[in-house]
C-alpha positions, -999 to +999 in steps of 0.1 A: -268+011-133-264+025-171-249+060-173-239+050-210-212+045-233-181+025-223-190+039-183-209+010-182-179-015-185-167+002-155-202-001-130-208-040-144-173-047-134-168-027-100-201-050-090-183-080-098-152-071-081-168-059-048-188-092-048-153-106-043-145-109-003-106-105-010-099-094+030-062-097+031-072-130+052-080-148+024-079-161-009-080-139-040-076-166-062-118-167-076-110-125-084-080-132-098-098-161-122-120-134-130-095-104-140-077-133-158-102-146-182-117-110-188-082-100-200-078-129-218-113-129-237-096-089-247-070-113-265-040-099-232-014-126-226-019-128-188+006-143-165+001-152-128+028-149-100+021-168-071+047-162-034+046-182-003+016-200-009-007-209-036-040-200-017-030-161-030-014-147-065-005-116-090-013-113-122-001-098-150-015-088-181+000-079-212-021-057-241+002-044-278+034-056-287+063-068-265+081-036-269+098-004-247+081+025-237+050+011-219+024+024-199+017-001-167-013+007-147-008-012-113-032-024-083-040-041-053-072-066-051-074-068-010-096-052+011-099-045+049-119-062+069-148-051+081-157-067+111-163-042+143-175-016+117-210-003+117-222-011+081-255+002+064-250-011+036-245-045+019-200-045+027-195-073-003-225-065-025-220-032-051-251-004-035-256+025-059-276+057-038-275+087-064-242+095-074-226+069-046-214+034-053-205+022-017-192-015-010-160-026+004-131-016-017-148+011-036-123+040-028-093+015-019-090+004-047-115-018-067-130+015-087-092+019-101-094-021-110-125-016-130-111+016-146-084+000-154-106-032-170-123-006-189-091+012-203-082-023-213-116-032-236-105+005-249-072-002-260-086-034-284-104-004-301-066+009-312-034-004-331-013-001-301+021+011-305+035+005-275+023-020-250-002-012-217+005-038-190-016-042-162-004-056-127-028-066-100-007-078-064-024-090-033-013-084+005-007-049+000-026-040+027-009-064+056+025-043+044+032-043+003+037-080+012+022-095-022+044-069-050+074-077-030+072-113-034+062-111-071+097-085-074+117-114-085+092-118-120+086-081-124+114-068-144+110-096-172+074-093-173+077-055-173+108-044-195+115-001-199+082+011-193+075+052-202+054+051-167+038+033-136+005+047-126-007+034-090-041+038-086-045+044-049-073+073-039-055+107-045-090+122-057-071+124-093-042+145-076-006+129-092+009+120-057+049+121-065+056+108-029+051+093+000+072+081+030+088+041+034+080+024+063+097-002+087+076-023+110+096-038+138+086-068+165+110-064+201+112-090+221+122-079+258+130-104+284+134-108+321+132-130+351+099-148+364+092-144+401+073-135+435+065-096+428+074-098+469+107-099+456+104-078+429+143-057+430+156-091+430+145-099+394+148-088+362+110-072+352+107-073+311+079-045+312+112-025+326+138-034+300+103-025+267+092+009+293+127+021+284+130+014+253+096+032+250+108+060+266+143+062+243+122+058+211+098+087+222+130+112+228+142+096+191+109+109+179+118+142+194+149+148+179+137+136+146+110+164+151+137+189+164+165+192+141+158+161+117+150+163+081+121+180+066+096+176+038+071+200+039+048+185+014+035+161+042+011+171+067+035+156+094+073+168+079+095+147+096+098+112+099+082+095+123+079+065+150+045+053+169+036+024+192+010+004+183+013-028+209+026-035+239+021-067+262+034-088+287+035-102+321+009-130+334-007-115+364+003-089+389+018-110+419+045-122+394+072-100+374+067-108+339+097-124+317+086-115+287+069-082+268+067-075+232+063-043+215+050-039+178+064+001+164+070+014+128+083+039+117+075+062+084+109+075+072+113+107+048+134+096+016+158+124+028+163+104+062+164+071+048+155+038+063+194+029+068+198+054+096+165+051+108+173+015+114+208+024+132+197+049+152+169+022+165+194-005+172+214+024+191+184+024+212+187-012+219+220-010+224+215+013+251+190-008+267+210-037+267+239-025+286+213-015+312+203-046+319+211-081+322+218-105+293+202-100+260+176-078+274+160-071+245+157-082+205+146-063+172+130-077+140+120-063+111+085-076+108+076-061+069+090-030+056+084-004+019+103+018+004+088+055-007+087+079-030+103+104-039+096+114-074+110+147-094+080+174-096+098+183-126+106+150-143+095+142-180+073+114-164+059+136-142+048+162-167+037+134-185+017+121-161-002+151-155-008+155-187-023+124-188-048+125-158-054+163-170-047+178-131-015+195-127-017+197-087+010+176-069+010+163-036+026+136-017+006+114+004+009+104+040-003+071+034+025+038+018+019+025-015+034-001-035+051+029-063+082+028-041+091-009-053+082+000-089+107+029-086+134+009-074+129-012-103+138+018-123+106+024-136+092+063-137+062+061-110+036+083-093+002+076-080-032+091-087-064+071-085-105+081-080-114+083-046-104+102-011-084+078+017-090+100+042-126+103+033-135+070+030-107+048+028-108+013+054-139+035+070-177+015+071-202+024+040-171+029+024-179+048-013-166+066-044-185+088-064-196+085-101-176+118-105-144+105-096-151+071-116-156+093-153-126+115-147-105+081-142-117+064-170-109+095-188-076+097-177-073+060-181-081+057-218-059+093-229-033+061-213-044+040-239-043+067-263-015+078-258-001+042-266-015+045-303 
């Protein structure tokens, strides 16, 4: 696979990383052990951070002195499943064809992890005056769960860094924002009964239908008169129902139904406003039906990101990344968690989420890997 120089580290490391099947439903401990050994052998101080289970954990690797003003590079270790997808190359083995590298996670986001480790190796060739800190998380693909379980430990481990770069695929453009997300489960209740007597019973699917219609109307309100941000393809807060199920048979009035839905909200609207608007719908629906006909719970949530495009951190990141194009991305990331800790945070990484993320025969190009490695080397040099 050799293309010469430090790039060999990226190829060899990416080969190892892709070989670990770290679909979110599986343990990531074997991969964490590999990352831990790699960083420890380079002289890093490492710490594992376990969440609610001992089957998964995050890792922090600290290079250089314990002073303020360092740079954090962050990436998640989990990937999405390949089942049901038509792969024509091995999914958990790196395959190179010309200047493309195929395998699950090459773009999202083990390509960036490989570049992180290459940057760590580069750091050993310099006397760092400020720290390089690598953060490896888990369960990002199922709602940024892992980084939130790690959150309590992060402040004492990360300190007051100058910049955090979350390496989700942006084609190496600096992304200064993304929407926040709240995922919900609505439980609708009715009364079971024979369908011949249907009008005598409360139908849980009718409760669900009224809620669904009201959520559509709320979407139209946000679309027509809500806050807007032209940097996004969809410039307003959105609502989406992904799953609705209920009922046992045609001749039985359903007494239960479930709705899984989400909101992806602009920073200008905020999670509190969205939550209150959803609660207002629930109140109206409950006024129509008897009993507590609909109850709603949050399944998971993560904050958005909204960095000032004129901030010192943004300009510093543009210089390091060698790309002055700024954007906001449609997908969510862990960046908002770091930003809430008071760390200036941006999203920038190799590969295209729209082009390759979560798709069969996922790949990343040599050019993107080389661009990322060069950018992270500049991060290291800025710490000397």
